[in-house]
C-alpha positions in Angstrom: 0.0 0.0 0.0 2.9 2.3 0.9 4.6 1.6 -2.4 1.4 2.1 -4.3 0.8 5.4 -2.6 4.3 6.7 -3.3 4.1 5.6 -7.0 0.8 7.3 -7.5 2.2 10.4 -6.0 5.3 10.7 -8.0 4.3 8.9 -11.3 4.7 11.2 -14.3 6.1 14.2 -12.3 8.9 15.8 -14.3 11.4 16.7 -11.6 13.9 17.9 -14.2 11.5 20.7 -15.3 10.9 24.0 -13.5 10.6 23.7 -9.8 7.3 25.6 -9.7 5.7 23.2 -12.2 6.5 20.0 -10.3 5.8 21.6 -7.0 2.3 22.4 -8.1 1.8 18.8 -9.3 3.2 17.5 -6.0 1.2 19.9 -4.0 -2.0 18.8 -5.7 -1.3 15.1 -5.6 -0.2 14.9 -2.0 -3.2 16.9 -0.9 -5.6 14.6 -2.7 -3.9 11.5 -1.6 -3.9 12.6 2.0 -7.7 13.3 1.9 -8.4 10.0 0.1 -6.4 8.0 2.6 -8.2 9.7 5.5 -11.4 7.8 4.4 -10.1 4.3 5.2 -8.2 5.8 8.2 -11.5 7.0 9.6 -13.4 3.8 8.7 -10.8 1.5 10.4 -10.6 3.6 13.6 -13.7 2.2 15.3 -13.6 -0.7 17.7 -17.0 -1.8 16.5 -15.9 -1.8 12.9 -18.5 -3.5 10.7 -15.7 -5.1 8.6 -14.5 -7.2 11.6 -17.4 -9.7 11.6 -17.7 -9.6 7.9 -14.1 -10.5 7.2 -13.1 -12.3 10.4 -10.0 -10.2 10.7 -9.2 -9.4 14.3 -9.4 -5.8 15.6 -5.7 -5.7 16.4 -4.9 -6.2 12.7 -7.3 -3.4 11.7 -5.7 -1.2 14.4 -2.3 -1.9 12.9 -3.5 -1.0 9.4 -5.1 2.1 10.9 -1.8 3.2 12.4 0.1 2.7 9.2 -2.6 4.6 7.2 -2.1 7.4 9.8 1.6 7.5 9.2 1.1 7.6 5.5 -1.4 10.5 5.8 1.1 12.4 8.0 3.9 11.9 5.5 1.6 13.1 2.7 0.6 16.1 4.7 4.2 17.0 5.4 5.1 16.7 1.8 2.1 18.8 0.8 3.2 21.5 3.3 6.8 21.4 2.1 5.7 21.8 -1.6 3.4 24.7 -0.5 6.2 26.4 1.5 8.6 26.0 -1.5 6.2 27.8 -3.8 5.7 30.6 -1.3 9.4 31.0 -0.6 10.1 31.1 -4.3 7.5 33.8 -4.8 9.2 35.8 -2.0 6.2 35.4 0.4 8.0 33.7 3.2 
């Protein structure tokens, strides 16, 4: 899941082009990916998760997945913020 998220975030980004262009793409993608990953993060947070009886997977496993999703969302949010700050600093609005 982590490798898929990273590949979806950086696929097709031309890092050799102008910094403002790839920062805009990275800014957009990391923001969207963070929001989209918050949906399963929120769904897997409940102790009375409806998926537990349907799949037979124990709560501890769902809790582990929830924690890793949280880490991924935080990394995406930090990358989103770094791209935003890079654009602001380049424009002289620091």
